NUDOMI-69472 format. One record per residue: residue number from 0; residue in three letters; x, y negated, z of N, C-alpha, C in turn. Coordinates in steps of 0.2 Angstrom, whole numbers, plus 5000, padded with zeros to 4 digits. Layout:
! residues N
(NUM, "Ala", (X, Y, Z), (X, Y, Z), (X, Y, Z))
...
//
This chain:
! residues 175
(0, "Unk", (4889, 5266, 5080), (4892, 5271, 5074), (4887, 5270, 5067))
(1, "Unk", (4891, 5271, 5064), (4886, 5270, 5056), (4882, 5275, 5055))
(2, "Unk", (4877, 5274, 5053), (4871, 5277, 5051), (4872, 5281, 5044))
(3, "Unk", (4871, 5287, 5044), (4872, 5290, 5037), (4866, 5294, 5034))
(4, "Unk", (4865, 5293, 5027), (4860, 5296, 5024), (4861, 5302, 5022))
(5, "Unk", (4857, 5308, 5022), (4858, 5314, 5019), (4858, 5314, 5012))
(6, "Unk", (4861, 5318, 5008), (4860, 5318, 5001), (4856, 5325, 5000))
(7, "Unk", (4850, 5324, 4996), (4846, 5329, 4995), (4849, 5335, 4992))
(8, "Unk", (4848, 5342, 4995), (4850, 5347, 4991), (4857, 5350, 4995))
(9, "Unk", (4860, 5346, 4999), (4867, 5347, 5001), (4867, 5347, 5007))
(10, "Unk", (4872, 5348, 5010), (4874, 5347, 5018), (4878, 5339, 5018))
(11, "Unk", (4879, 5337, 5013), (4883, 5331, 5012), (4879, 5325, 5016))
(12, "Unk", (4883, 5321, 5018), (4879, 5314, 5019), (4883, 5307, 5016))
(13, "Unk", (4879, 5302, 5016), (4883, 5296, 5014), (4881, 5290, 5017))
(14, "Unk", (4887, 5286, 5018), (4885, 5280, 5022), (4880, 5276, 5020))
(15, "Unk", (4876, 5272, 5023), (4870, 5268, 5021), (4872, 5260, 5019))
(16, "Unk", (4878, 5259, 5022), (4881, 5254, 5020), (4884, 5253, 5013))
(17, "Unk", (4886, 5247, 5012), (4888, 5245, 5005), (4897, 5247, 5004))
(18, "Unk", (4898, 5251, 5006), (4904, 5253, 5006), (4906, 5256, 4998))
(19, "Unk", (4901, 5258, 4994), (4902, 5261, 4989), (4902, 5255, 4984))
(20, "Unk", (4898, 5251, 4984), (4899, 5244, 4981), (4905, 5241, 4981))
(21, "Unk", (4908, 5240, 4987), (4914, 5237, 4989), (4920, 5241, 4985))
(22, "Unk", (4920, 5248, 4985), (4925, 5253, 4982), (4925, 5251, 4975))
(23, "Unk", (4919, 5252, 4971), (4918, 5250, 4963), (4919, 5243, 4962))
(24, "Unk", (4919, 5238, 4966), (4921, 5231, 4964), (4929, 5231, 4964))
(25, "Unk", (4932, 5234, 4968), (4939, 5234, 4970), (4941, 5239, 4963))
(26, "Unk", (4940, 5243, 4960), (4942, 5248, 4955), (4940, 5242, 4949))
(27, "Unk", (4935, 5240, 4947), (4934, 5235, 4942), (4939, 5229, 4943))
(28, "Unk", (4941, 5226, 4948), (4946, 5220, 4948), (4953, 5223, 4948))
(29, "Unk", (4954, 5229, 4948), (4960, 5232, 4947), (4962, 5233, 4939))
(30, "Unk", (4955, 5235, 4937), (4956, 5236, 4928), (4956, 5230, 4926))
(31, "Unk", (4953, 5226, 4928), (4953, 5219, 4924), (4961, 5215, 4925))
(32, "Unk", (4963, 5218, 4931), (4971, 5213, 4932), (4976, 5217, 4927))
(33, "Unk", (4974, 5224, 4927), (4978, 5228, 4922), (4979, 5226, 4915))
(34, "Unk", (4972, 5224, 4913), (4971, 5223, 4906), (4975, 5216, 4905))
(35, "Unk", (4973, 5211, 4908), (4977, 5205, 4908), (4985, 5207, 4907))
(36, "Unk", (4988, 5209, 4912), (4994, 5210, 4911), (4998, 5213, 4905))
(37, "Unk", (4993, 5217, 4903), (4996, 5220, 4897), (4995, 5217, 4891))
(38, "Unk", (4990, 5214, 4890), (4988, 5207, 4886), (4994, 5202, 4885))
(39, "Unk", (4998, 5200, 4892), (5002, 5196, 4893), (5008, 5199, 4890))
(40, "Unk", (5009, 5204, 4889), (5016, 5208, 4888), (5015, 5212, 4881))
(41, "Unk", (5010, 5211, 4879), (5009, 5214, 4872), (5015, 5214, 4867))
(42, "Unk", (5018, 5219, 4864), (5022, 5217, 4859), (5021, 5214, 4853))
(43, "Unk", (5015, 5214, 4851), (5012, 5210, 4846), (5013, 5202, 4846))
(44, "Unk", (5015, 5200, 4851), (5015, 5194, 4853), (5023, 5192, 4850))
(45, "Unk", (5024, 5185, 4848), (5030, 5184, 4846), (5034, 5181, 4852))
(46, "Unk", (5040, 5183, 4853), (5045, 5182, 4859), (5049, 5177, 4858))
(47, "Unk", (5051, 5174, 4851), (5055, 5169, 4849), (5052, 5162, 4850))
(48, "Unk", (5054, 5158, 4854), (5053, 5151, 4855), (5055, 5147, 4850))
(49, "Unk", (5062, 5149, 4846), (5064, 5145, 4841), (5066, 5149, 4835))
(50, "Unk", (5062, 5147, 4829), (5061, 5152, 4824), (5067, 5151, 4820))
(51, "Unk", (5072, 5146, 4820), (5077, 5146, 4817), (5083, 5150, 4819))
(52, "Unk", (5083, 5154, 4826), (5088, 5159, 4828), (5086, 5165, 4825))
(53, "Unk", (5089, 5168, 4822), (5089, 5174, 4818), (5092, 5180, 4822))
(54, "Unk", (5088, 5185, 4823), (5092, 5191, 4827), (5099, 5194, 4825))
(55, "Unk", (5103, 5197, 4827), (5108, 5201, 4825), (5105, 5205, 4819))
(56, "Unk", (5107, 5206, 4813), (5105, 5210, 4808), (5110, 5216, 4807))
(57, "Unk", (5108, 5223, 4807), (5112, 5228, 4807), (5116, 5229, 4800))
(58, "Unk", (5113, 5225, 4796), (5116, 5225, 4788), (5121, 5221, 4789))
(59, "Unk", (5123, 5217, 4794), (5129, 5213, 4793), (5133, 5215, 4797))
(60, "Unk", (5133, 5220, 4801), (5138, 5224, 4806), (5143, 5229, 4802))
(61, "Unk", (5149, 5227, 4800), (5153, 5231, 4798), (5161, 5232, 4800))
(62, "Unk", (5160, 5236, 4807), (5165, 5236, 4812), (5170, 5241, 4811))
(63, "Unk", (5175, 5243, 4813), (5179, 5249, 4811), (5183, 5249, 4818))
(64, "Unk", (5182, 5257, 4820), (5187, 5257, 4828), (5192, 5263, 4825))
(65, "Unk", (5198, 5261, 4828), (5204, 5266, 4825), (5208, 5266, 4833))
(66, "Unk", (5209, 5274, 4833), (5214, 5275, 4840), (5220, 5273, 4837))
(67, "Unk", (5225, 5269, 4842), (5231, 5266, 4839), (5236, 5270, 4843))
(68, "Unk", (5236, 5271, 4849), (5241, 5275, 4853), (5238, 5277, 4861))
(69, "Unk", (5242, 5281, 4863), (5240, 5285, 4871), (5245, 5283, 4874))
(70, "Unk", (5244, 5278, 4880), (5250, 5278, 4884), (5250, 5282, 4891))
(71, "Unk", (5253, 5286, 4894), (5255, 5289, 4901), (5255, 5284, 4905))
(72, "Unk", (5252, 5280, 4909), (5251, 5275, 4913), (5255, 5276, 4920))
(73, "Unk", (5252, 5283, 4924), (5254, 5286, 4930), (5254, 5293, 4928))
(74, "Unk", (5257, 5297, 4932), (5257, 5304, 4932), (5251, 5306, 4930))
(75, "Unk", (5245, 5304, 4932), (5237, 5307, 4933), (5233, 5302, 4929))
(76, "Unk", (5235, 5297, 4925), (5233, 5293, 4920), (5234, 5291, 4913))
(77, "Unk", (5230, 5292, 4909), (5231, 5290, 4901), (5227, 5284, 4901))
(78, "Unk", (5230, 5279, 4897), (5227, 5274, 4893), (5227, 5275, 4886))
(79, "Unk", (5220, 5275, 4883), (5219, 5276, 4876), (5218, 5269, 4873))
(80, "Unk", (5222, 5267, 4867), (5221, 5261, 4865), (5217, 5262, 4859))
(81, "Unk", (5212, 5256, 4857), (5209, 5257, 4851), (5209, 5249, 4848))
(82, "Unk", (5209, 5249, 4841), (5210, 5243, 4837), (5202, 5243, 4834))
(83, "Unk", (5198, 5238, 4836), (5192, 5236, 4833), (5193, 5230, 4828))
(84, "Unk", (5191, 5232, 4823), (5191, 5227, 4817), (5185, 5225, 4814))
(85, "Unk", (5185, 5218, 4812), (5178, 5216, 4810), (5180, 5214, 4803))
(86, "Unk", (5176, 5218, 4798), (5177, 5221, 4792), (5171, 5215, 4789))
(87, "Unk", (5167, 5211, 4793), (5162, 5209, 4791), (5163, 5200, 4788))
(88, "Unk", (5160, 5197, 4786), (5160, 5190, 4784), (5157, 5185, 4790))
(89, "Unk", (5155, 5188, 4797), (5153, 5185, 4801), (5157, 5185, 4806))
(90, "Unk", (5158, 5180, 4812), (5160, 5182, 4818), (5155, 5187, 4821))
(91, "Unk", (5159, 5192, 4825), (5157, 5199, 4829), (5157, 5197, 4837))
(92, "Unk", (5152, 5197, 4840), (5151, 5196, 4847), (5147, 5201, 4851))
(93, "Unk", (5146, 5206, 4848), (5141, 5212, 4852), (5146, 5217, 4854))
(94, "Unk", (5142, 5220, 4859), (5145, 5227, 4863), (5148, 5232, 4859))
(95, "Unk", (5153, 5235, 4859), (5156, 5240, 4857), (5157, 5247, 4864))
(96, "Unk", (5154, 5251, 4863), (5155, 5256, 4866), (5160, 5262, 4864))
(97, "Unk", (5165, 5265, 4867), (5169, 5268, 4865), (5171, 5275, 4870))
(98, "Unk", (5168, 5280, 4869), (5168, 5287, 4873), (5174, 5292, 4870))
(99, "Unk", (5177, 5294, 4874), (5182, 5300, 4874), (5180, 5307, 4874))
(100, "Unk", (5181, 5311, 4870), (5178, 5318, 4869), (5182, 5324, 4869))
(101, "Unk", (5179, 5328, 4874), (5184, 5334, 4874), (5183, 5339, 4867))
(102, "Unk", (5186, 5344, 4867), (5188, 5348, 4862), (5180, 5352, 4859))
(103, "Unk", (5177, 5351, 4864), (5169, 5355, 4863), (5165, 5348, 4861))
(104, "Unk", (5167, 5343, 4861), (5163, 5337, 4860), (5159, 5334, 4864))
(105, "Unk", (5162, 5335, 4870), (5158, 5333, 4876), (5162, 5327, 4878))
(106, "Unk", (5157, 5322, 4880), (5159, 5314, 4881), (5162, 5315, 4889))
(107, "Unk", (5169, 5313, 4890), (5171, 5313, 4895), (5175, 5307, 4900))
(108, "Unk", (5174, 5302, 4896), (5176, 5296, 4898), (5174, 5290, 4893))
(109, "Unk", (5171, 5284, 4895), (5168, 5279, 4891), (5171, 5272, 4894))
(110, "Unk", (5169, 5267, 4890), (5169, 5261, 4892), (5166, 5256, 4887))
(111, "Unk", (5163, 5250, 4889), (5160, 5246, 4885), (5165, 5238, 4886))
(112, "Unk", (5165, 5236, 4881), (5168, 5230, 4877), (5164, 5225, 4875))
(113, "Unk", (5162, 5219, 4878), (5160, 5213, 4874), (5164, 5209, 4874))
(114, "Unk", (5167, 5206, 4868), (5172, 5201, 4865), (5170, 5194, 4870))
(115, "Unk", (5176, 5193, 4874), (5175, 5185, 4878), (5175, 5180, 4873))
(116, "Unk", (5177, 5180, 4868), (5176, 5176, 4862), (5174, 5180, 4856))
(117, "Unk", (5170, 5177, 4850), (5169, 5182, 4845), (5175, 5184, 4840))
(118, "Unk", (5175, 5190, 4839), (5180, 5193, 4833), (5178, 5190, 4826))
(119, "Unk", (5184, 5185, 4824), (5182, 5182, 4818), (5182, 5188, 4812))
(120, "Unk", (5179, 5186, 4806), (5180, 5190, 4800), (5187, 5193, 4800))
(121, "Unk", (5188, 5199, 4797), (5194, 5201, 4795), (5200, 5201, 4800))
(122, "Unk", (5197, 5199, 4807), (5203, 5200, 4812), (5202, 5206, 4818))
(123, "Unk", (5204, 5207, 4822), (5203, 5212, 4827), (5206, 5211, 4833))
(124, "Unk", (5204, 5217, 4839), (5206, 5216, 4845), (5207, 5223, 4848))
(125, "Unk", (5212, 5224, 4853), (5214, 5229, 4856), (5209, 5230, 4862))
(126, "Unk", (5206, 5237, 4862), (5203, 5239, 4868), (5206, 5245, 4872))
(127, "Unk", (5204, 5247, 4877), (5207, 5253, 4879), (5203, 5256, 4885))
(128, "Unk", (5203, 5263, 4886), (5198, 5268, 4889), (5204, 5272, 4893))
(129, "Unk", (5202, 5272, 4900), (5207, 5275, 4905), (5204, 5282, 4906))
(130, "Unk", (5208, 5287, 4906), (5205, 5295, 4908), (5212, 5297, 4912))
(131, "Unk", (5209, 5302, 4916), (5215, 5307, 4918), (5217, 5314, 4914))
(132, "Unk", (5213, 5314, 4908), (5213, 5320, 4903), (5217, 5318, 4898))
(133, "Unk", (5222, 5322, 4896), (5227, 5320, 4891), (5226, 5321, 4885))
(134, "Unk", (5228, 5318, 4879), (5227, 5320, 4873), (5229, 5327, 4873))
(135, "Unk", (5227, 5330, 4866), (5228, 5338, 4864), (5236, 5339, 4864))
(136, "Unk", (5241, 5334, 4860), (5247, 5336, 4860), (5251, 5336, 4866))
(137, "Unk", (5248, 5335, 4870), (5252, 5335, 4876), (5250, 5339, 4883))
(138, "Unk", (5244, 5341, 4883), (5241, 5344, 4887), (5244, 5351, 4888))
(139, "Unk", (5243, 5353, 4894), (5245, 5359, 4897), (5237, 5363, 4901))
(140, "Unk", (5233, 5358, 4901), (5227, 5360, 4904), (5222, 5362, 4898))
(141, "Unk", (5216, 5365, 4903), (5211, 5367, 4899), (5206, 5361, 4896))
(142, "Unk", (5205, 5356, 4899), (5201, 5350, 4895), (5206, 5346, 4893))
(143, "Unk", (5205, 5344, 4887), (5210, 5341, 4883), (5204, 5334, 4878))
(144, "Unk", (5208, 5329, 4878), (5203, 5325, 4872), (5206, 5324, 4866))
(145, "Unk", (5202, 5326, 4860), (5204, 5327, 4853), (5201, 5321, 4849))
(146, "Unk", (5195, 5319, 4851), (5192, 5314, 4846), (5189, 5310, 4851))
(147, "Unk", (5186, 5304, 4848), (5182, 5298, 4851), (5176, 5297, 4847))
(148, "Unk", (5173, 5293, 4851), (5167, 5291, 4846), (5164, 5284, 4848))
(149, "Unk", (5162, 5279, 4844), (5160, 5273, 4846), (5153, 5272, 4844))
(150, "Unk", (5150, 5265, 4847), (5144, 5262, 4844), (5144, 5255, 4846))
(151, "Unk", (5141, 5252, 4842), (5139, 5245, 4843), (5133, 5243, 4844))
(152, "Unk", (5131, 5239, 4849), (5126, 5239, 4852), (5124, 5230, 4851))
(153, "Unk", (5117, 5230, 4848), (5115, 5223, 4848), (5108, 5222, 4850))
(154, "Unk", (5105, 5217, 4853), (5098, 5218, 4854), (5096, 5223, 4858))
(155, "Unk", (5099, 5226, 4862), (5098, 5233, 4867), (5098, 5239, 4862))
(156, "Unk", (5102, 5239, 4855), (5099, 5245, 4850), (5107, 5245, 4847))
(157, "Unk", (5108, 5253, 4846), (5113, 5255, 4843), (5112, 5253, 4835))
(158, "Unk", (5117, 5250, 4831), (5116, 5246, 4825), (5122, 5250, 4821))
(159, "Unk", (5126, 5252, 4823), (5133, 5256, 4820), (5136, 5261, 4825))
(160, "Unk", (5138, 5265, 4821), (5141, 5271, 4825), (5146, 5275, 4822))
(161, "Unk", (5152, 5278, 4824), (5156, 5282, 4821), (5160, 5286, 4826))
(162, "Unk", (5166, 5290, 4823), (5170, 5294, 4827), (5177, 5295, 4823))
(163, "Unk", (5181, 5297, 4827), (5188, 5299, 4823), (5192, 5303, 4829))
(164, "Unk", (5198, 5305, 4826), (5203, 5309, 4829), (5206, 5303, 4834))
(165, "Unk", (5209, 5307, 4840), (5214, 5303, 4844), (5221, 5303, 4840))
(166, "Unk", (5224, 5298, 4840), (5231, 5298, 4836), (5237, 5301, 4840))
(167, "Unk", (5241, 5302, 4836), (5246, 5307, 4839), (5251, 5302, 4842))
(168, "Unk", (5250, 5295, 4840), (5256, 5291, 4844), (5254, 5292, 4852))
(169, "Unk", (5261, 5292, 4855), (5261, 5294, 4861), (5268, 5290, 4866))
(170, "Unk", (5266, 5288, 4870), (5270, 5284, 4874), (5270, 5285, 4882))
(171, "Unk", (5276, 5288, 4885), (5276, 5289, 4892), (5278, 5282, 4896))
(172, "Unk", (5274, 5278, 4898), (5277, 5273, 4902), (5275, 5274, 4908))
(173, "Unk", (5275, 5280, 4911), (5273, 5280, 4919), (5281, 5279, 4922))
(174, "Unk", (5286, 5280, 4920), (5295, 5279, 4923), (5294, 5274, 4928))
//
């Protein structure tokens, strides 16, 4: 059994062995490792290996999103089609998120889209979001979709956003 030394003025004892020394060395080693890891991942270091590659600039994003038509696909599914237009002079290939909003402004459905090929300047693409909730013109329920909001994401940041009303164009394709 390990011999213990009494701490003067208390009923406590401490081991005579060097366990405290090993414990202190372990703490110091842990602090040194943490400092090295933090230095390697410091945000002040430049992470671009090729200085010719410029990150996507928010000043060059000029995207417009418009609600085009709502189609009833099945008795319980509506497909909301959106027209995404690149009004910029550069090809667009970033992520667009489109969310459907109920009458109180709460998002109840959304989807993200990344073009398989860039959207060229002055060109557009159709994207759709599915929901079991109907647009306000035809709904008989309490939860209806009246508006949408959209965001453009580049380099893990929202660089452009907007919102609009859901179109009144409607087609029942569930027959």
